[in-house]
C-alpha beads as a LAMMPS data file, in Angstrom:
LAMMPS data file: protein, C-alpha beads

242 atoms
241 bonds

1 atom types
1 bond types

-500.0 500.0 xlo xhi
-500.0 500.0 ylo yhi
-500.0 500.0 zlo zhi

Masses

1 110.0

Atoms # bond

1 1 1 0.047 0.066 0.067
2 1 1 1.621 2.969 -1.160
3 1 1 0.716 6.670 -0.339
4 1 1 2.334 10.259 0.067
5 1 1 1.958 12.645 3.138
6 1 1 1.348 15.922 1.572
7 1 1 1.534 17.927 4.830
8 1 1 1.157 17.171 8.860
9 1 1 0.812 18.791 11.983
10 1 1 1.238 17.510 15.506
11 1 1 0.616 18.955 19.010
12 1 1 1.531 17.709 22.573
13 1 1 1.872 20.131 25.714
14 1 1 5.115 22.139 24.812
15 1 1 5.581 20.803 21.389
16 1 1 4.095 22.486 18.519
17 1 1 6.830 22.932 15.399
18 1 1 8.607 20.326 13.896
19 1 1 11.816 21.805 15.455
20 1 1 10.117 21.015 18.763
21 1 1 9.134 17.616 18.031
22 1 1 12.657 16.633 16.805
23 1 1 14.282 18.120 19.648
24 1 1 12.090 16.064 22.282
25 1 1 11.945 12.979 20.221
26 1 1 15.783 12.678 20.544
27 1 1 15.535 12.251 24.453
28 1 1 11.546 11.247 24.678
29 1 1 12.059 10.202 28.280
30 1 1 11.879 13.813 29.407
31 1 1 8.252 14.216 31.035
32 1 1 5.768 16.681 29.148
33 1 1 3.411 18.872 31.133
34 1 1 -0.017 17.689 31.153
35 1 1 -2.378 20.634 32.166
36 1 1 -2.042 22.661 28.826
37 1 1 -4.409 22.733 25.883
38 1 1 -3.784 24.236 22.519
39 1 1 -5.190 27.429 21.107
40 1 1 -8.376 27.472 19.023
41 1 1 -8.665 31.193 18.661
42 1 1 -9.443 30.970 14.993
43 1 1 -12.888 29.680 16.225
44 1 1 -15.447 32.015 17.515
45 1 1 -15.849 31.989 20.915
46 1 1 -19.284 30.412 21.214
47 1 1 -17.926 27.403 19.300
48 1 1 -14.798 27.159 21.411
49 1 1 -16.966 26.909 24.340
50 1 1 -18.515 23.516 23.154
51 1 1 -15.246 21.965 22.419
52 1 1 -13.756 19.449 24.855
53 1 1 -10.035 19.051 25.368
54 1 1 -9.922 16.357 22.647
55 1 1 -12.086 18.662 20.439
56 1 1 -9.477 21.462 20.748
57 1 1 -6.678 19.299 19.910
58 1 1 -8.501 17.808 16.832
59 1 1 -8.989 21.524 15.594
60 1 1 -5.721 22.869 16.329
61 1 1 -3.742 20.184 14.085
62 1 1 -6.382 19.346 11.294
63 1 1 -7.780 22.948 10.780
64 1 1 -4.651 24.582 9.046
65 1 1 -4.348 21.577 6.772
66 1 1 -8.052 22.072 5.361
67 1 1 -8.252 25.769 5.449
68 1 1 -8.542 27.424 2.084
69 1 1 -8.573 24.019 0.538
70 1 1 -11.745 22.172 -1.064
71 1 1 -13.576 19.991 1.487
72 1 1 -12.146 16.736 1.924
73 1 1 -13.071 13.333 3.835
74 1 1 -11.715 12.945 7.218
75 1 1 -10.940 10.065 8.993
76 1 1 -10.679 10.383 13.029
77 1 1 -9.038 7.834 15.037
78 1 1 -8.782 7.621 18.830
79 1 1 -8.840 4.623 20.834
80 1 1 -10.279 5.962 24.057
81 1 1 -12.177 9.010 22.785
82 1 1 -14.006 11.557 25.167
83 1 1 -12.981 10.094 28.413
84 1 1 -13.461 13.002 30.595
85 1 1 -17.116 13.697 29.015
86 1 1 -17.868 9.756 29.453
87 1 1 -16.637 10.060 33.038
88 1 1 -18.707 13.026 33.678
89 1 1 -21.981 11.277 32.463
90 1 1 -21.197 8.323 34.371
91 1 1 -20.720 10.152 37.681
92 1 1 -24.180 12.002 37.082
93 1 1 -25.712 8.581 36.840
94 1 1 -24.186 7.407 39.921
95 1 1 -25.544 9.966 41.882
96 1 1 -28.848 9.933 40.144
97 1 1 -28.538 13.491 38.915
98 1 1 -29.961 14.489 35.606
99 1 1 -27.979 13.817 32.407
100 1 1 -26.817 16.930 30.406
101 1 1 -28.186 16.130 26.979
102 1 1 -25.362 18.078 25.577
103 1 1 -22.670 16.149 27.461
104 1 1 -24.240 12.848 26.491
105 1 1 -24.527 13.688 22.659
106 1 1 -20.963 14.932 22.583
107 1 1 -19.407 11.941 24.413
108 1 1 -20.335 9.626 21.827
109 1 1 -17.326 8.490 19.596
110 1 1 -18.305 10.034 16.411
111 1 1 -19.596 13.567 17.750
112 1 1 -16.245 15.439 17.131
113 1 1 -16.737 14.498 13.572
114 1 1 -19.996 16.045 13.645
115 1 1 -18.660 19.294 15.029
116 1 1 -15.957 19.520 12.606
117 1 1 -18.510 19.122 9.644
118 1 1 -20.831 21.595 11.166
119 1 1 -17.768 24.366 11.768
120 1 1 -16.522 23.925 8.502
121 1 1 -19.662 23.220 6.482
122 1 1 -18.185 20.298 4.864
123 1 1 -20.612 17.418 4.271
124 1 1 -17.630 15.143 2.883
125 1 1 -17.573 11.613 3.879
126 1 1 -16.247 11.210 7.515
127 1 1 -15.287 8.038 9.609
128 1 1 -14.477 7.616 13.205
129 1 1 -12.474 4.546 14.289
130 1 1 -11.581 3.102 17.637
131 1 1 -8.938 0.597 17.504
132 1 1 -5.986 -0.859 19.859
133 1 1 -2.579 0.282 19.824
134 1 1 -2.356 0.416 15.885
135 1 1 -5.293 2.789 15.414
136 1 1 -3.228 4.909 13.170
137 1 1 -2.475 2.169 10.913
138 1 1 -6.283 1.383 10.659
139 1 1 -6.916 4.934 9.899
140 1 1 -4.152 4.913 6.998
141 1 1 -5.973 1.922 5.586
142 1 1 -9.540 3.795 5.839
143 1 1 -7.851 6.587 4.067
144 1 1 -6.201 4.859 1.398
145 1 1 -9.687 3.354 0.572
146 1 1 -11.027 6.670 0.199
147 1 1 -8.160 7.554 -2.116
148 1 1 -8.831 4.577 -4.197
149 1 1 -12.346 5.490 -4.361
150 1 1 -11.297 8.817 -6.106
151 1 1 -10.754 11.232 -3.331
152 1 1 -8.056 13.680 -4.223
153 1 1 -6.958 13.782 -0.514
154 1 1 -8.023 12.662 2.719
155 1 1 -7.383 14.265 6.243
156 1 1 -6.364 11.427 8.882
157 1 1 -6.491 12.735 12.597
158 1 1 -5.438 10.761 15.366
159 1 1 -6.120 12.303 18.827
160 1 1 -5.662 10.818 22.454
161 1 1 -6.322 12.904 25.699
162 1 1 -4.225 12.033 29.202
163 1 1 -7.069 10.015 30.871
164 1 1 -8.839 11.531 34.240
165 1 1 -7.139 10.271 37.290
166 1 1 -9.912 7.462 37.935
167 1 1 -9.112 6.164 34.714
168 1 1 -5.251 6.376 34.620
169 1 1 -4.547 2.878 36.111
170 1 1 -6.291 1.054 33.271
171 1 1 -5.002 3.386 30.387
172 1 1 -1.479 2.631 29.978
173 1 1 -1.123 3.601 26.360
174 1 1 -1.612 7.245 26.654
175 1 1 1.563 8.875 28.753
176 1 1 0.390 12.346 27.579
177 1 1 -2.412 14.181 25.471
178 1 1 -1.390 14.429 21.787
179 1 1 -2.876 14.787 18.370
180 1 1 -1.501 14.155 14.867
181 1 1 -3.073 15.384 11.617
182 1 1 -1.883 13.956 8.365
183 1 1 -3.003 15.160 4.843
184 1 1 -2.734 12.063 2.690
185 1 1 -2.588 12.009 -1.115
186 1 1 -1.864 9.362 -3.894
187 1 1 1.675 8.801 -4.388
188 1 1 4.562 6.342 -3.592
189 1 1 6.860 8.226 -0.810
190 1 1 5.486 5.871 1.720
191 1 1 4.478 2.227 2.021
192 1 1 2.685 0.340 4.870
193 1 1 2.877 -3.381 4.982
194 1 1 1.219 -5.742 7.256
195 1 1 2.853 -8.995 8.675
196 1 1 2.177 -11.348 11.062
197 1 1 4.613 -11.351 14.209
198 1 1 5.204 -10.666 17.900
199 1 1 7.843 -8.156 19.039
200 1 1 8.635 -5.670 21.633
201 1 1 6.119 -3.063 22.858
202 1 1 7.090 0.761 22.406
203 1 1 7.630 2.834 25.196
204 1 1 5.794 5.857 23.424
205 1 1 2.881 5.892 21.271
206 1 1 3.510 4.528 17.875
207 1 1 2.588 7.923 16.194
208 1 1 5.687 9.267 17.909
209 1 1 7.842 6.695 15.652
210 1 1 5.845 8.480 12.734
211 1 1 6.726 11.781 14.011
212 1 1 10.541 11.075 14.253
213 1 1 10.539 10.007 10.866
214 1 1 8.701 13.030 9.582
215 1 1 10.963 15.456 11.632
216 1 1 14.336 13.745 10.624
217 1 1 15.162 16.647 8.368
218 1 1 14.799 18.977 11.238
219 1 1 18.428 18.447 12.122
220 1 1 19.512 14.900 11.577
221 1 1 19.779 12.259 8.871
222 1 1 16.315 11.060 7.392
223 1 1 15.054 7.932 8.554
224 1 1 13.897 5.074 6.253
225 1 1 11.115 3.988 8.193
226 1 1 10.095 1.946 11.532
227 1 1 8.422 -1.050 12.383
228 1 1 5.291 -1.205 14.914
229 1 1 4.139 -4.400 16.684
230 1 1 0.540 -4.958 17.975
231 1 1 -0.770 -7.958 19.379
232 1 1 0.391 -10.595 16.562
233 1 1 0.600 -7.863 13.863
234 1 1 3.625 -6.346 12.415
235 1 1 3.475 -3.018 10.620
236 1 1 6.541 -1.826 8.539
237 1 1 6.477 1.785 7.677
238 1 1 8.935 2.342 4.714
239 1 1 9.865 5.960 3.527
240 1 1 11.526 6.272 0.199
241 1 1 11.522 10.207 0.380
242 1 1 15.257 10.990 1.727

Bonds

1 1 1 2
2 1 2 3
3 1 3 4
4 1 4 5
5 1 5 6
6 1 6 7
7 1 7 8
8 1 8 9
9 1 9 10
10 1 10 11
11 1 11 12
12 1 12 13
13 1 13 14
14 1 14 15
15 1 15 16
16 1 16 17
17 1 17 18
18 1 18 19
19 1 19 20
20 1 20 21
21 1 21 22
22 1 22 23
23 1 23 24
24 1 24 25
25 1 25 26
26 1 26 27
27 1 27 28
28 1 28 29
29 1 29 30
30 1 30 31
31 1 31 32
32 1 32 33
33 1 33 34
34 1 34 35
35 1 35 36
36 1 36 37
37 1 37 38
38 1 38 39
39 1 39 40
40 1 40 41
41 1 41 42
42 1 42 43
43 1 43 44
44 1 44 45
45 1 45 46
46 1 46 47
47 1 47 48
48 1 48 49
49 1 49 50
50 1 50 51
51 1 51 52
52 1 52 53
53 1 53 54
54 1 54 55
55 1 55 56
56 1 56 57
57 1 57 58
58 1 58 59
59 1 59 60
60 1 60 61
61 1 61 62
62 1 62 63
63 1 63 64
64 1 64 65
65 1 65 66
66 1 66 67
67 1 67 68
68 1 68 69
69 1 69 70
70 1 70 71
71 1 71 72
72 1 72 73
73 1 73 74
74 1 74 75
75 1 75 76
76 1 76 77
77 1 77 78
78 1 78 79
79 1 79 80
80 1 80 81
81 1 81 82
82 1 82 83
83 1 83 84
84 1 84 85
85 1 85 86
86 1 86 87
87 1 87 88
88 1 88 89
89 1 89 90
90 1 90 91
91 1 91 92
92 1 92 93
93 1 93 94
94 1 94 95
95 1 95 96
96 1 96 97
97 1 97 98
98 1 98 99
99 1 99 100
100 1 100 101
101 1 101 102
102 1 102 103
103 1 103 104
104 1 104 105
105 1 105 106
106 1 106 107
107 1 107 108
108 1 108 109
109 1 109 110
110 1 110 111
111 1 111 112
112 1 112 113
113 1 113 114
114 1 114 115
115 1 115 116
116 1 116 117
117 1 117 118
118 1 118 119
119 1 119 120
120 1 120 121
121 1 121 122
122 1 122 123
123 1 123 124
124 1 124 125
125 1 125 126
126 1 126 127
127 1 127 128
128 1 128 129
129 1 129 130
130 1 130 131
131 1 131 132
132 1 132 133
133 1 133 134
134 1 134 135
135 1 135 136
136 1 136 137
137 1 137 138
138 1 138 139
139 1 139 140
140 1 140 141
141 1 141 142
142 1 142 143
143 1 143 144
144 1 144 145
145 1 145 146
146 1 146 147
147 1 147 148
148 1 148 149
149 1 149 150
150 1 150 151
151 1 151 152
152 1 152 153
153 1 153 154
154 1 154 155
155 1 155 156
156 1 156 157
157 1 157 158
158 1 158 159
159 1 159 160
160 1 160 161
161 1 161 162
162 1 162 163
163 1 163 164
164 1 164 165
165 1 165 166
166 1 166 167
167 1 167 168
168 1 168 169
169 1 169 170
170 1 170 171
171 1 171 172
172 1 172 173
173 1 173 174
174 1 174 175
175 1 175 176
176 1 176 177
177 1 177 178
178 1 178 179
179 1 179 180
180 1 180 181
181 1 181 182
182 1 182 183
183 1 183 184
184 1 184 185
185 1 185 186
186 1 186 187
187 1 187 188
188 1 188 189
189 1 189 190
190 1 190 191
191 1 191 192
192 1 192 193
193 1 193 194
194 1 194 195
195 1 195 196
196 1 196 197
197 1 197 198
198 1 198 199
199 1 199 200
200 1 200 201
201 1 201 202
202 1 202 203
203 1 203 204
204 1 204 205
205 1 205 206
206 1 206 207
207 1 207 208
208 1 208 209
209 1 209 210
210 1 210 211
211 1 211 212
212 1 212 213
213 1 213 214
214 1 214 215
215 1 215 216
216 1 216 217
217 1 217 218
218 1 218 219
219 1 219 220
220 1 220 221
221 1 221 222
222 1 222 223
223 1 223 224
224 1 224 225
225 1 225 226
226 1 226 227
227 1 227 228
228 1 228 229
229 1 229 230
230 1 230 231
231 1 231 232
232 1 232 233
233 1 233 234
234 1 234 235
235 1 235 236
236 1 236 237
237 1 237 238
238 1 238 239
239 1 239 240
240 1 240 241
241 1 241 242
């Protein structure tokens, strides 16, 4: 499966630019602050107020890749989704409080792409996926299927929010809040292959391995790609654009 990454944008607390990511990924054991959220000041205040932390991250990384471009399909990927909103709803249920219709409707997994569609007045095909640790790869497969059907470009967005304290013992794969947006187009710069093998687990989310390759030109030798293992699946990313 071949494709090209036309443009990308990523965010984590304290990390905005390609240079920020390149410097941090050189020593990724350094802790990241967890209390900050990205700015979405390009949206009107009334619209910003309806966005959760997850929504703010998605808008921050994805909006610049779609701005002043024709409407395009969107693939949204998040393993855990709106954990903070979901917890709020569950806590209300636990004490027999009336449920907030807004909180409930915005807690479902595909609510964020509905917000994106409304804010951008975009009725393109949109998909919300929840996968295991290889959600990014499944998102790429979904995006490539849309390219194969004739879409000239597809926006792929992966977003995870640091879990609330109550969930933290059960969610070990999100060490910090982060978001990654990729604008994928037909091409041959990248190849994604699926094999069957068991390998070591990565210390950090595998999206960071992709960012390490994408930011290699910010100060080091370009990387040829990386391998990601998830359960019995082996995903091999190869980059020919060096």
